[in-house]
C-alpha positions as CSV (number, residue, x, y, z in Angstrom):
1,M,-128.7,-22.1,178.5
2,Q,-128.3,-23.7,175.1
3,L,-124.7,-22.5,175.0
4,R,-123.9,-24.1,178.3
5,T,-125.4,-27.5,177.2
6,T,-123.4,-27.5,174.0
7,L,-120.2,-26.6,175.9
8,A,-120.8,-29.4,178.4
9,S,-121.3,-31.9,175.7
10,F,-118.1,-30.9,174.0
11,V,-116.1,-31.2,177.3
12,T,-117.6,-34.6,177.9
13,F,-116.5,-35.8,174.5
14,V,-112.9,-34.6,175.1
15,L,-112.8,-36.4,178.4
16,L,-114.0,-39.6,176.8
17,L,-111.2,-39.4,174.2
18,Q,-108.6,-38.9,176.9
19,A,-109.9,-41.7,179.1
20,S,-110.2,-44.3,176.3
21,P,-108.0,-43.9,173.2
22,Q,-109.3,-47.4,172.1
23,W,-112.8,-46.0,171.8
24,A,-111.5,-43.2,169.7
25,M,-110.0,-45.7,167.2
26,Q,-113.5,-47.0,166.6
27,I,-114.7,-43.8,165.0
28,P,-115.3,-44.5,161.3
29,A,-112.8,-42.8,159.0
30,A,-113.4,-41.8,155.4
31,S,-113.2,-44.8,153.1
32,T,-110.0,-45.0,151.0
33,P,-109.2,-47.3,148.1
34,D,-107.5,-50.6,148.8
35,K,-104.0,-50.1,147.5
36,S,-103.5,-53.8,146.8
37,V,-106.4,-53.7,144.3
38,A,-105.2,-50.4,142.8
39,R,-101.8,-51.8,142.2
40,K,-102.9,-54.8,140.2
41,A,-105.4,-52.8,138.1
42,E,-104.8,-51.1,134.8
43,H,-106.2,-47.8,133.7
44,L,-106.3,-47.6,129.9
45,P,-108.8,-44.8,129.1
46,S,-109.3,-45.8,125.5
47,Y,-109.6,-49.6,126.2
48,V,-112.9,-50.9,125.0
49,L,-114.6,-53.1,127.6
50,G,-116.2,-56.4,126.7
51,P,-117.9,-59.4,128.2
52,N,-116.1,-61.1,131.1
53,D,-113.7,-58.2,131.7
54,E,-113.3,-57.5,135.4
55,I,-113.2,-53.9,136.7
56,V,-112.9,-52.2,140.1
57,I,-114.5,-48.9,141.0
58,L,-112.7,-46.5,143.3
59,S,-114.8,-43.9,145.1
60,V,-114.3,-42.3,148.5
61,L,-118.0,-41.6,148.9
62,A,-119.8,-44.7,147.4
63,E,-118.6,-47.4,149.8
64,E,-121.2,-49.9,148.6
65,I,-119.4,-50.3,145.2
66,T,-115.8,-49.2,145.8
67,N,-112.9,-51.7,145.8
68,K,-115.1,-54.6,144.9
69,P,-114.0,-56.3,141.7
70,T,-117.0,-56.8,139.4
71,R,-117.1,-58.8,136.2
72,I,-119.0,-57.7,133.1
73,T,-121.6,-60.3,132.2
74,T,-121.6,-62.3,129.0
75,S,-124.4,-60.0,127.8
76,G,-122.1,-57.0,128.4
77,D,-123.9,-55.6,131.5
78,L,-122.8,-54.3,134.9
79,N,-125.3,-54.5,137.8
80,L,-124.1,-52.3,140.7
81,P,-125.7,-51.2,144.0
82,M,-126.8,-47.5,143.8
83,V,-126.0,-47.5,140.1
84,G,-128.2,-50.1,138.7
85,R,-127.7,-51.9,135.3
86,I,-125.3,-50.4,132.8
87,H,-124.5,-51.9,129.4
88,A,-120.7,-51.6,129.7
89,A,-119.6,-53.7,126.7
90,G,-118.4,-51.3,124.0
91,M,-117.7,-48.5,126.3
92,T,-114.2,-47.1,127.0
93,L,-113.1,-46.8,130.7
94,D,-113.6,-43.0,130.4
95,Q,-117.2,-43.5,129.1
96,L,-118.0,-45.9,131.9
97,E,-116.6,-43.6,134.5
98,I,-118.9,-40.8,133.2
99,A,-122.0,-43.1,133.2
100,V,-121.4,-44.3,136.7
101,S,-120.7,-40.8,138.0
102,E,-124.0,-39.6,136.5
103,R,-125.9,-42.3,138.3
104,L,-124.2,-41.6,141.6
105,K,-125.1,-37.9,141.4
106,T,-128.5,-39.0,142.7
107,Y,-126.8,-39.5,146.1
108,F,-123.6,-37.4,145.9
109,K,-122.9,-34.0,144.5
110,E,-119.4,-34.9,143.3
111,P,-119.0,-38.7,143.2
112,D,-115.4,-38.6,142.0
113,V,-115.3,-42.0,140.4
114,A,-112.2,-43.8,138.9
115,I,-112.5,-47.2,137.2
116,N,-109.6,-49.6,136.5
117,I,-109.4,-53.0,134.9
118,T,-108.3,-55.9,137.1
119,Q,-108.7,-58.7,134.5
120,F,-108.8,-58.6,130.7
121,K,-111.1,-61.3,129.4
122,S,-112.6,-60.0,126.2
123,Q,-109.6,-59.3,124.1
124,P,-108.4,-62.0,121.7
125,V,-104.9,-62.6,120.4
126,S,-104.4,-65.0,117.4
127,V,-101.3,-67.2,117.4
128,L,-100.9,-69.0,114.1
129,G,-98.4,-71.4,112.5
130,W,-95.7,-73.6,114.1
131,V,-96.7,-73.5,117.7
132,G,-98.0,-76.3,120.0
133,T,-101.6,-75.1,120.1
134,P,-102.4,-72.5,117.4
135,G,-105.6,-70.6,117.7
136,V,-107.1,-67.7,119.7
137,I,-106.2,-67.0,123.3
138,Q,-107.6,-64.3,125.6
139,L,-105.3,-61.7,127.2
140,E,-105.6,-61.6,131.0
141,G,-103.6,-58.6,132.1
142,R,-100.3,-57.6,130.6
143,K,-98.6,-60.3,128.6
144,T,-95.3,-60.3,126.8
145,L,-94.6,-62.0,123.5
146,L,-92.9,-65.0,125.2
147,E,-95.8,-65.4,127.7
148,V,-98.3,-65.5,124.9
149,L,-96.2,-68.0,122.9
150,S,-96.0,-70.1,126.1
151,Q,-99.7,-70.1,126.5
152,S,-99.9,-71.4,122.9
153,G,-97.8,-74.4,123.7
154,G,-94.5,-72.9,122.7
155,L,-92.6,-73.2,119.4
156,K,-92.5,-76.5,117.5
157,P,-89.0,-78.0,116.9
158,D,-89.3,-77.1,113.2
159,A,-90.5,-73.5,113.8
160,G,-88.7,-70.6,112.2
161,S,-86.7,-68.2,114.3
162,R,-88.3,-65.0,112.8
163,L,-92.0,-64.5,113.6
164,T,-94.4,-61.7,112.6
165,I,-96.6,-59.5,114.7
166,T,-99.5,-57.7,113.0
167,R,-101.3,-55.0,115.0
168,Q,-104.3,-52.8,114.3
169,K,-103.3,-49.2,113.9
170,E,-105.9,-48.1,116.6
171,W,-103.6,-49.7,119.2
172,G,-100.6,-47.6,118.0
173,A,-97.4,-48.6,116.3
174,I,-95.5,-51.7,117.3
175,P,-92.5,-50.4,119.3
176,L,-89.9,-52.2,117.2
177,S,-87.4,-50.8,114.6
178,S,-88.7,-53.4,112.1
179,A,-92.3,-52.2,112.3
180,K,-93.8,-51.0,109.0
181,P,-97.3,-49.7,108.2
182,E,-99.4,-51.9,105.9
183,G,-102.9,-50.4,105.4
184,D,-104.8,-50.4,108.6
185,F,-102.1,-52.4,110.4
186,T,-98.6,-52.3,111.6
187,V,-96.4,-55.3,110.9
188,A,-93.1,-56.1,112.6
189,E,-90.7,-59.0,112.5
190,V,-89.1,-60.4,115.6
191,D,-86.1,-62.8,116.0
192,I,-87.4,-65.0,118.8
193,R,-83.9,-66.6,119.3
194,S,-82.4,-63.2,120.1
195,I,-85.0,-62.8,122.9
196,E,-84.5,-66.3,124.2
197,N,-80.7,-65.9,124.4
198,A,-81.0,-62.4,125.8
199,T,-79.3,-60.8,122.8
200,N,-82.3,-58.4,122.3
201,P,-84.6,-58.8,125.3
202,E,-86.3,-55.4,124.5
203,E,-88.0,-57.2,121.6
204,N,-90.1,-59.2,124.1
205,I,-92.8,-56.5,123.8
206,Q,-96.2,-56.4,125.4
207,I,-98.9,-58.0,123.2
208,L,-102.1,-56.1,122.8
209,P,-105.7,-57.1,122.0
210,N,-106.3,-58.3,118.5
211,D,-102.6,-58.8,117.7
212,V,-101.9,-61.6,115.3
213,I,-98.7,-63.6,115.9
214,T,-97.5,-65.7,113.0
215,V,-94.8,-68.3,113.5
216,P,-93.5,-69.7,110.1
217,R,-92.0,-73.1,109.5
218,A,-88.3,-73.1,109.5
219,D,-86.5,-73.2,106.2
220,I,-85.5,-76.7,105.2
221,V,-83.2,-78.4,102.7
222,Y,-83.5,-82.0,101.7
223,V,-80.8,-84.6,101.2
224,L,-81.9,-87.7,99.4
225,G,-80.4,-90.8,97.8
226,E,-77.2,-92.5,98.8
227,V,-76.5,-90.9,102.2
228,G,-76.4,-92.3,105.7
229,R,-79.5,-90.4,106.9
230,P,-81.7,-89.0,104.2
231,G,-84.4,-86.4,105.1
232,G,-85.0,-82.8,105.7
233,F,-82.7,-80.6,107.7
234,I,-83.8,-77.4,109.4
235,L,-81.8,-74.2,108.8
236,N,-83.2,-72.5,111.9
237,D,-82.0,-68.9,111.8
238,R,-79.8,-69.4,108.7
239,R,-80.8,-68.8,105.1
240,T,-78.2,-71.1,103.4
241,I,-76.1,-74.1,104.1
242,S,-73.2,-75.6,102.2
243,V,-73.2,-78.9,100.4
244,I,-70.3,-80.2,102.7
245,E,-72.2,-79.3,105.9
246,V,-75.5,-80.8,104.9
247,L,-73.8,-84.0,103.8
248,A,-72.2,-84.1,107.2
249,R,-75.6,-83.7,108.8
250,A,-76.8,-86.6,106.6
251,N,-74.1,-88.8,108.0
252,G,-72.0,-88.8,104.8
253,V,-72.4,-90.6,101.5
254,S,-72.8,-94.3,101.0
255,P,-70.0,-96.4,99.2
256,T,-72.4,-97.0,96.4
257,A,-72.9,-93.3,95.6
258,A,-72.1,-91.9,92.2
259,L,-70.6,-88.7,93.5
260,K,-69.8,-87.2,90.1
261,N,-73.5,-87.3,89.2
262,G,-74.9,-85.3,92.1
263,K,-77.8,-83.0,91.5
264,I,-79.3,-80.0,93.2
265,I,-83.0,-79.6,92.4
266,R,-84.0,-76.0,93.1
267,P,-87.6,-74.5,93.0
268,V,-88.0,-71.4,90.9
269,P,-90.7,-68.7,91.1
270,D,-92.7,-70.0,88.2
271,G,-93.5,-73.2,90.2
272,T,-91.1,-75.5,88.3
273,R,-87.7,-76.8,89.3
274,I,-84.3,-76.6,87.8
275,E,-81.4,-79.1,88.0
276,I,-77.9,-78.0,88.9
277,A,-75.2,-80.6,88.3
278,V,-72.6,-81.0,91.0
279,N,-69.6,-83.2,91.2
280,L,-69.7,-84.1,94.9
281,G,-66.4,-85.9,94.7
282,D,-64.6,-82.8,93.6
283,V,-66.4,-80.6,96.2
284,R,-65.4,-83.0,99.0
285,K,-61.7,-82.9,97.8
286,G,-61.7,-79.1,97.5
287,K,-61.2,-79.2,93.7
288,T,-64.5,-77.4,93.2
289,K,-65.8,-74.5,95.2
290,D,-68.5,-75.6,97.8
291,I,-72.0,-74.7,96.8
292,M,-74.5,-73.0,99.1
293,L,-78.0,-74.7,99.2
294,Q,-81.1,-72.5,99.5
295,P,-84.4,-73.2,101.4
296,D,-86.3,-76.1,99.8
297,D,-83.4,-77.2,97.7
298,I,-83.0,-81.0,97.3
299,L,-79.5,-82.4,97.1
300,F,-79.7,-85.8,95.4
301,V,-76.9,-88.2,95.7
302,P,-77.5,-91.0,93.1
303,P,-76.4,-94.6,93.2
304,S,-74.0,-96.0,90.6
305,Y,-76.7,-96.9,88.0
306,T,-76.9,-96.4,84.3
307,K,-78.0,-93.1,82.9
308,G,-81.6,-94.3,82.2
309,A,-81.9,-95.8,85.7
310,L,-80.6,-92.5,87.2
311,R,-83.2,-90.5,85.4
312,R,-86.1,-92.7,86.7
313,T,-84.7,-92.8,90.2
314,L,-84.3,-89.0,90.3
315,D,-87.9,-88.4,89.2
316,T,-89.2,-90.9,91.7
317,V,-87.2,-89.4,94.6
318,I,-88.3,-85.8,93.8
319,N,-92.0,-86.7,93.5
320,T,-91.9,-88.7,96.7
321,S,-90.1,-86.1,98.7
322,M,-92.4,-83.3,97.6
323,A,-95.5,-85.3,98.2
324,R,-94.7,-86.8,101.6
325,A,-92.5,-84.0,103.0
326,I,-91.2,-86.1,105.9
327,Y,-88.6,-84.3,107.9
328,R,-85.9,-86.1,109.9
329,Y,-83.7,-84.4,112.4
């Protein structure tokens, strides 16, 4: 009798399926992860979670918590249905997966949990030096070097072309040929111009938490005295510039210039400066070999004064230029 009842029920069920396929579509299926969420998430097993990071939990069985982006509170906690409160800050993703799985074993024998990061909010990057807004920014997902510099306001006009990236060793070596170990860090130099002009686009690497990006001021030489446009002139990606070229940038010399009494004032390692005499008239005429100026050199073009007046003018110009450091472009 029981067998007949069971068989009749089964036949009825089959007939219902044949009569109404729409009804069959309403039968709940096993929950599967939302692929759109999974695509934008990152799984970094050794990543240490922190306050304001956002995660998504993937679990076929625990529908109450799966595919629902959840942010870690400022106190570092997660409060999840079925799981309860877990202090997630300071845990790696692997450690959090284990902790959540253990809580879910109250309801399921094999919870099979995976956790990914959807937003990085707790990992700082320091951008220092000649950028629009130097300081600390938070990484939110994967960011390249150019993207991080853009978030910091971009490079200033007088920024140098070669910047430095310093990375903690725990995050691995910087993937650049210039990378060198220095204690607990790896340091690499990047030519930002070669990235911008697509000469070396591979140097536009991903920036990781706690990286320090340092953008130096560009090297500058100064032209002072009897020239059309005195001031400081940026070398950009160059290390030297000739006297003839820098005079051209300064709009040439004035008619009152004493060309034969030109001076190059050059800083030396002990903190003092040396003077190098240069006959600018002979250089301009090609009678004397052109001289290459180095970063922070001052080319002084004096007026046609007496020797005593020249000495006083030179001292005044040097002291004023070093104190004020006003750059003109």
